[in-house]
C-alpha positions as CSV (number, residue, x, y, z in Angstrom):
1,M,2.7,-2.3,-12.8
2,V,5.9,-2.4,-11.0
3,N,6.3,-6.1,-8.8
4,S,6.8,-5.1,-4.9
5,F,6.9,-8.7,-3.0
6,Y,7.7,-7.7,0.4
7,S,10.2,-10.1,3.1
8,S,8.6,-12.7,5.0
9,P,9.0,-11.2,9.4
10,S,13.1,-12.9,11.2
11,P,12.3,-15.9,13.0
12,I,13.2,-13.9,16.0
13,P,11.7,-15.0,19.7
14,L,9.6,-12.4,21.5
15,E,10.6,-11.6,24.8
16,R,7.6,-10.7,27.8
17,L,8.1,-9.6,31.0
18,H,8.2,-12.1,33.0
19,V,5.4,-11.5,35.8
20,Y,5.0,-12.2,39.4
21,D,4.0,-11.3,43.7
22,S,5.9,-8.3,44.2
23,L,7.2,-6.8,41.0
24,M,8.4,-3.2,41.6
25,I,6.6,-1.2,37.9
26,N,8.9,1.1,36.8
27,A,8.9,2.9,33.7
28,Q,11.2,0.5,31.9
29,R,9.2,-2.5,32.9
30,W,6.0,-0.8,31.5
31,K,7.9,-0.3,27.8
32,V,8.9,-4.0,28.0
33,A,5.1,-5.5,28.5
34,H,3.5,-3.4,26.1
35,Q,6.3,-3.5,23.5
36,Y,5.4,-7.4,23.1
37,H,2.4,-6.5,22.7
38,R,2.5,-4.4,20.2
39,Q,5.8,-7.1,19.1
40,R,2.8,-10.0,19.0
41,Q,0.6,-8.3,16.3
42,N,2.9,-6.3,14.1
43,L,4.8,-10.1,13.7
44,H,0.9,-10.9,13.1
45,Y,0.2,-8.5,10.2
46,Q,3.0,-8.6,8.9
47,S,2.7,-12.8,8.4
48,L,-0.7,-12.0,7.0
49,N,-0.7,-9.6,5.1
50,E,1.6,-6.3,2.4
51,P,1.6,-2.5,3.6
52,G,0.3,0.0,1.5
53,I,-2.7,1.7,1.6
54,V,-5.4,1.3,3.5
55,C,-7.4,4.1,2.4
56,G,-7.1,8.1,1.6
57,L,-3.9,10.1,1.1
58,G,-4.6,11.0,-2.3
59,V,-2.5,14.0,-3.6
60,R,-3.5,17.2,-5.6
61,V,-1.3,19.6,-6.9
62,I,-2.2,23.2,-5.6
63,E,-1.1,26.9,-5.9
64,A,2.1,28.0,-3.2
65,P,0.5,28.9,0.3
66,Y,-0.1,32.9,1.4
67,E,2.7,32.4,3.8
68,A,5.3,31.0,1.7
69,P,8.8,33.1,0.5
70,A,8.5,34.1,-2.5
71,R,11.2,32.4,-3.5
72,F,9.3,29.0,-2.7
73,R,6.2,30.6,-4.4
74,D,6.4,28.1,-7.4
75,K,4.5,25.5,-9.4
76,R,5.8,22.7,-6.5
77,W,3.2,22.4,-3.9
78,L,1.2,19.4,-2.9
79,E,-1.2,18.5,-0.8
80,I,-1.9,15.2,0.8
81,N,-5.5,14.1,1.5
82,P,-6.2,12.9,5.1
83,G,-6.0,8.7,5.6
84,I,-4.1,6.0,6.7
85,A,-1.7,3.8,5.3
86,I,0.2,0.4,6.8
87,D,4.4,-0.5,6.7
88,L,5.1,-3.9,6.4
89,E,5.9,-4.3,10.1
90,G,2.6,-3.4,10.6
91,N,2.7,0.4,12.1
92,P,-0.2,2.7,11.1
93,I,0.5,6.0,9.1
94,I,-2.3,8.1,10.1
95,V,-2.4,11.1,8.0
96,D,-5.8,13.4,9.4
97,P,-7.3,16.0,8.5
98,L,-6.2,19.0,11.3
99,I,-2.6,19.4,10.4
100,D,-0.3,21.4,7.7
101,R,-1.1,19.0,5.0
102,T,1.4,20.7,1.8
103,F,4.6,19.8,0.5
104,R,6.9,20.6,-1.9
105,I,8.9,19.2,-4.2
106,A,12.4,20.5,-4.4
107,T,14.1,18.0,-6.5
108,Q,15.6,19.8,-9.2
109,A,15.2,19.1,-12.5
110,P,17.4,16.8,-14.5
111,T,19.7,18.3,-17.1
112,T,19.6,15.1,-19.6
113,G,17.3,12.9,-19.7
114,S,14.7,11.6,-16.5
115,L,14.0,11.3,-13.2
116,T,11.1,10.0,-11.3
117,V,10.6,11.9,-8.0
118,Y,8.4,9.5,-5.3
119,L,6.6,11.4,-3.1
120,V,6.2,8.7,0.2
121,A,4.8,7.9,3.9
122,S,7.3,6.8,6.8
123,Y,6.2,5.9,10.3
124,V,8.2,7.5,13.0
125,E,8.8,6.0,16.4
126,P,7.1,8.4,19.0
127,Q,10.4,10.4,20.8
128,H,9.9,10.7,24.5
129,S,10.6,14.8,24.8
130,E,9.8,16.8,27.5
131,K,6.9,18.2,25.9
132,A,5.0,15.0,25.9
133,A,6.7,14.2,29.9
134,K,4.2,16.6,30.6
135,S,1.3,14.6,29.2
136,D,-0.1,11.0,29.1
137,L,-0.9,10.4,26.1
138,I,2.8,10.7,23.4
139,R,0.5,10.9,19.7
140,E,2.5,8.6,16.8
141,W,3.5,10.4,14.1
142,F,4.7,10.1,10.0
143,R,6.6,11.3,8.0
144,L,6.7,12.8,4.8
145,D,9.3,12.5,2.5
146,E,10.6,12.9,-1.9
147,K,12.7,10.3,-3.1
148,T,14.6,10.3,-6.5
149,S,15.2,6.4,-5.8
150,P,12.3,3.4,-5.5
151,P,10.9,3.4,-2.1
152,T,11.9,0.7,0.6
153,E,9.7,-1.6,2.5
154,N,9.3,0.5,5.2
155,E,7.9,3.7,3.1
156,V,4.6,3.6,1.4
157,E,4.3,5.8,-2.3
158,L,2.1,8.3,-2.8
159,C,2.1,9.1,-5.6
160,R,5.5,10.1,-8.6
161,I,6.4,11.9,-10.9
162,K,8.7,12.0,-13.4
163,L,10.9,15.2,-14.7
164,E,12.6,15.8,-17.7
165,P,14.5,18.9,-18.6
166,G,13.1,22.6,-18.3
167,T,10.9,24.1,-15.2
168,I,9.1,21.8,-13.6
169,E,5.3,23.1,-13.5
170,L,3.4,20.5,-11.3
171,Q,0.2,19.3,-12.8
172,N,-2.9,16.8,-11.5
173,P,-3.3,14.6,-13.9
174,I,-4.9,15.0,-17.1
175,D,-5.2,11.3,-18.3
176,V,-4.6,8.9,-14.3
177,L,-4.3,6.2,-16.6
178,F,-1.4,7.8,-18.7
179,P,0.0,11.0,-16.5
180,N,2.3,12.9,-18.6
181,V,5.8,14.5,-17.4
182,N,5.4,16.9,-14.5
183,E,1.6,14.4,-13.5
184,L,0.8,12.9,-10.8
185,D,1.4,9.2,-11.3
186,F,-1.0,6.9,-9.4
187,R,-0.4,4.5,-11.1
188,Y,1.7,2.2,-7.9
189,R,0.4,3.2,-5.3
190,P,0.3,-0.4,-3.5
191,Q,-3.0,-0.9,-2.0
192,A,-2.7,-3.1,2.0
193,K,-3.7,-6.6,0.9
194,A,-3.7,-10.0,2.5
195,R,0.4,-11.7,1.6
196,P,0.4,-14.7,-1.4
197,Q,0.9,-17.7,-0.4
198,S,4.2,-17.9,-2.6
199,V,6.0,-15.9,-5.4
200,V,6.7,-17.4,-8.6
201,R,9.8,-16.1,-10.8
202,V,10.7,-17.3,-14.1
203,A,13.1,-16.6,-16.9
204,T,14.6,-17.6,-20.4
205,T,16.9,-17.5,-22.7
206,V,15.1,-16.1,-26.2
207,N,13.5,-12.5,-25.6
208,A,10.8,-13.9,-28.1
209,A,9.0,-15.6,-24.9
210,Y,9.7,-12.9,-23.1
211,D,6.2,-11.5,-23.5
212,K,4.4,-14.4,-23.4
213,L,5.8,-15.2,-20.1
214,Y,4.5,-11.4,-18.8
215,Y,1.6,-12.1,-19.9
216,L,1.2,-15.0,-18.1
217,M,2.6,-13.5,-15.0
218,Q,-0.1,-10.9,-14.8
219,S,-1.9,-12.9,-14.5
220,V,-1.8,-15.2,-11.8
221,A,-3.1,-13.0,-8.9
222,S,-6.1,-12.3,-10.7
223,L,-6.7,-16.2,-12.0
224,Y,-5.0,-18.0,-8.5
225,P,-4.8,-14.8,-5.8
226,G,-2.8,-17.7,-3.6
227,L,0.0,-17.1,-6.1
228,E,1.9,-14.1,-7.3
229,G,3.9,-13.7,-10.0
230,D,6.9,-11.9,-10.2
231,T,6.1,-9.6,-14.0
232,E,9.9,-8.7,-13.8
233,I,11.4,-11.7,-16.1
234,G,14.5,-12.8,-16.6
235,L,17.0,-13.0,-19.2
236,V,18.9,-15.5,-18.4
237,N,23.0,-17.0,-19.6
238,L,23.3,-21.0,-18.9
239,Y,26.6,-20.2,-18.9
240,E,26.1,-18.4,-15.0
241,Q,23.7,-19.3,-12.0
242,I,20.5,-19.8,-12.3
243,S,19.0,-21.1,-9.1
244,G,17.2,-17.1,-7.7
245,Y,14.2,-18.8,-10.5
246,D,10.9,-21.5,-10.1
247,L,11.4,-21.8,-14.0
248,V,13.4,-21.1,-16.9
249,F,11.5,-21.6,-20.2
250,L,13.5,-22.8,-23.0
251,T,12.6,-23.7,-26.7
252,A,13.0,-27.8,-28.2
253,L,15.6,-26.1,-30.5
254,Q,17.7,-24.8,-27.6
255,A,17.0,-27.8,-25.8
256,L,18.8,-29.7,-28.5
257,N,22.2,-28.0,-29.0
258,I,23.2,-26.6,-25.5
259,D,26.4,-27.1,-24.4
260,S,27.7,-29.6,-21.9
261,Q,28.9,-27.1,-19.6
262,E,25.2,-25.1,-20.3
263,L,23.6,-28.7,-19.6
264,E,26.0,-28.7,-16.2
265,T,24.1,-25.5,-15.3
266,L,20.9,-27.0,-16.1
267,E,21.5,-30.3,-13.9
268,N,22.6,-27.6,-11.0
269,Y,19.8,-25.8,-11.2
270,L,17.1,-29.1,-11.2
271,Q,18.6,-30.0,-7.8
272,T,18.0,-26.9,-6.2
273,G,14.5,-27.2,-6.6
274,G,14.1,-25.6,-10.1
275,I,11.9,-26.2,-13.2
276,V,12.8,-27.0,-17.0
277,F,9.5,-25.5,-18.9
278,I,10.5,-26.9,-22.7
279,E,8.1,-26.6,-25.9
280,I,7.9,-27.7,-29.2
281,S,6.8,-25.4,-31.4
282,H,3.9,-27.0,-33.9
283,D,5.0,-24.3,-36.3
284,K,5.8,-25.9,-40.0
285,T,9.0,-24.2,-41.5
286,S,10.4,-25.6,-37.7
287,N,13.4,-27.7,-39.0
288,L,12.9,-30.5,-35.5
289,P,13.3,-34.0,-35.8
290,E,10.0,-35.7,-35.7
291,N,11.3,-38.4,-32.8
292,I,12.3,-34.5,-30.4
293,K,11.0,-36.0,-27.3
294,Q,12.8,-39.3,-27.4
295,L,16.1,-36.8,-28.0
296,I,15.5,-35.3,-25.5
297,E,15.3,-37.6,-23.0
298,E,19.1,-38.2,-24.3
299,K,20.3,-35.4,-23.2
300,F,19.1,-35.2,-19.9
301,Q,19.2,-38.7,-19.2
302,T,16.2,-39.1,-18.4
303,I,12.5,-40.4,-19.3
304,L,9.5,-38.2,-19.5
305,S,6.2,-39.7,-19.7
306,E,2.5,-38.3,-18.9
307,L,0.7,-37.7,-17.0
308,N,-1.6,-39.4,-14.7
309,R,-4.6,-37.8,-13.9
310,N,-4.0,-37.0,-10.1
311,H,-1.1,-35.0,-11.5
312,P,-0.7,-31.7,-9.7
313,L,-0.3,-30.5,-13.2
314,R,-3.8,-31.7,-14.3
315,I,-5.7,-30.7,-10.9
316,K,-3.8,-28.1,-9.5
317,P,-5.4,-24.8,-9.2
318,F,-7.2,-26.1,-11.9
319,L,-8.8,-28.8,-13.4
320,F,-7.9,-30.8,-16.6
321,V,-9.0,-32.9,-17.5
322,E,-7.4,-33.4,-20.7
323,F,-5.4,-30.5,-21.9
324,P,-7.0,-28.1,-24.4
325,R,-6.5,-26.9,-28.0
326,I,-5.9,-23.7,-29.3
327,P,-7.4,-23.9,-33.0
328,R,-6.8,-20.8,-34.2
329,I,-3.1,-21.7,-33.3
330,N,-3.4,-25.1,-33.9
331,P,-5.6,-28.0,-34.1
332,K,-3.8,-31.0,-32.5
333,F,-4.6,-31.2,-28.6
334,I,-1.5,-29.8,-26.1
335,Q,0.2,-32.7,-25.2
336,L,2.1,-32.2,-21.7
337,W,5.3,-35.2,-20.5
338,N,6.5,-34.9,-17.4
339,A,10.4,-36.4,-15.6
340,G,10.5,-34.6,-12.7
341,G,11.9,-30.5,-12.6
342,I,11.3,-31.0,-17.0
343,I,8.6,-30.6,-18.3
344,L,8.0,-30.4,-21.7
345,V,5.0,-28.9,-23.7
346,E,4.6,-30.2,-27.6
347,G,1.5,-27.1,-28.6
348,D,1.9,-23.5,-28.9
349,L,0.7,-23.3,-25.5
350,S,2.9,-20.0,-25.2
351,D,1.6,-18.2,-27.4
352,A,-1.6,-18.0,-26.7
353,W,-0.8,-16.7,-22.8
354,A,-0.1,-13.6,-25.0
355,G,-3.7,-13.0,-26.3
356,I,-3.1,-9.4,-27.6
357,N,-1.9,-10.3,-30.7
358,E,-2.5,-8.9,-34.2
359,N,-1.5,-11.9,-36.1
360,I,-4.0,-14.6,-34.2
361,A,-7.7,-13.7,-33.6
362,L,-7.9,-15.5,-30.2
363,E,-10.6,-17.0,-28.5
364,R,-11.1,-15.1,-25.1
365,N,-11.7,-19.3,-23.5
366,D,-8.2,-20.1,-26.0
367,I,-6.3,-17.2,-23.4
368,R,-8.1,-18.0,-20.1
369,T,-7.6,-22.2,-20.5
370,A,-4.1,-21.5,-21.7
371,Q,-3.5,-19.0,-18.7
372,E,-5.5,-22.1,-16.7
373,L,-2.7,-24.2,-17.9
374,G,-0.1,-22.6,-16.7
375,I,-0.7,-21.3,-13.8
376,N,-0.6,-24.9,-12.9
377,I,2.7,-25.9,-13.9
378,L,3.8,-21.9,-12.3
379,H,1.9,-22.9,-9.2
380,F,3.8,-27.1,-9.4
381,A,6.8,-25.1,-9.7
382,R,6.7,-23.3,-7.0
383,Q,5.7,-26.2,-4.8
384,R,8.5,-27.9,-6.1
385,R,10.9,-25.3,-5.2
386,Q,9.2,-24.8,-1.7
387,M,9.3,-28.6,-0.9
388,T,12.9,-29.7,-1.9
389,E,14.1,-25.7,-0.2
390,L,12.4,-27.7,2.8
391,N,15.5,-30.3,2.7
392,H,18.2,-27.8,2.5
């Protein structure tokens, strides 16, 4: 799935009509009075919810309408089902059954490679017209568009279609979970839902950790809905600024071998509230020294301490009286130390995050326990970043 993280509302004060005795009401003042209530409602929605589809708005491939000109009678026609969506600002997008809901995809096939077409719906602000002036009511409207770039924040995706060179003949998907070229793809439709309290972003400097972090981030929303993990894992270079992430993953070998410039990058990153997560592997082929904890303390000029029983890493959001062990990876219990923005873990905790491993048949409970501890680490990282930002 693709992540869509939406911006928070801007802190712009609301203004409402100053009402007093003998106030004369005209069209402009009436509009101001009602616009205030609408803005207040939109602010409430945007603060607590994310945009998306509420119900309906399915899409299916149909035959070209009878009235379509001959040159357009091809296999590019779609019909959108009635339904409701809400955009980022809280505006309702209502597609009713009494209007023409057919749509023709006009994008041409690429000459090389592939091209993705997005079918999106968006809210349209009612415009004053001569026809509307003769009526007591003005309908709120919507529009349907096809795009070759991802939807903007104020557009709601209904489906997407992957095109490749050749004739375009759209089809309903044979397998909705694994659509093919020219088939409708519904996997990325956003659903209107409550906004998570925060979104956590992580990065790594090694390709080998990418999949492990990806599976952990996928588990976040299911296990702890108050937090959402961005599955776009950053692959960073410590010679550049990395302030856009809440946590950066390093292996112990990397931590021991960082040069002065990389160390300066990490020190600056720690000052922004970020977390440096260092994992010591139990791999027997590793050439890591036994006193690695002491060497890391010397490198980062800090004192790593064991966690007391009320430390947030132990109790929020999941309680760990003692840290787990993953028997099929290593019989030893995982150990964890912390010093400000540095977390040091001894044990192959990250190996259990990616439970899909052909070489290791992990117990489901071991995977879940490892993910819960990982979420405690992410929760700690996000809280530290947020509280640090409050002081800047």
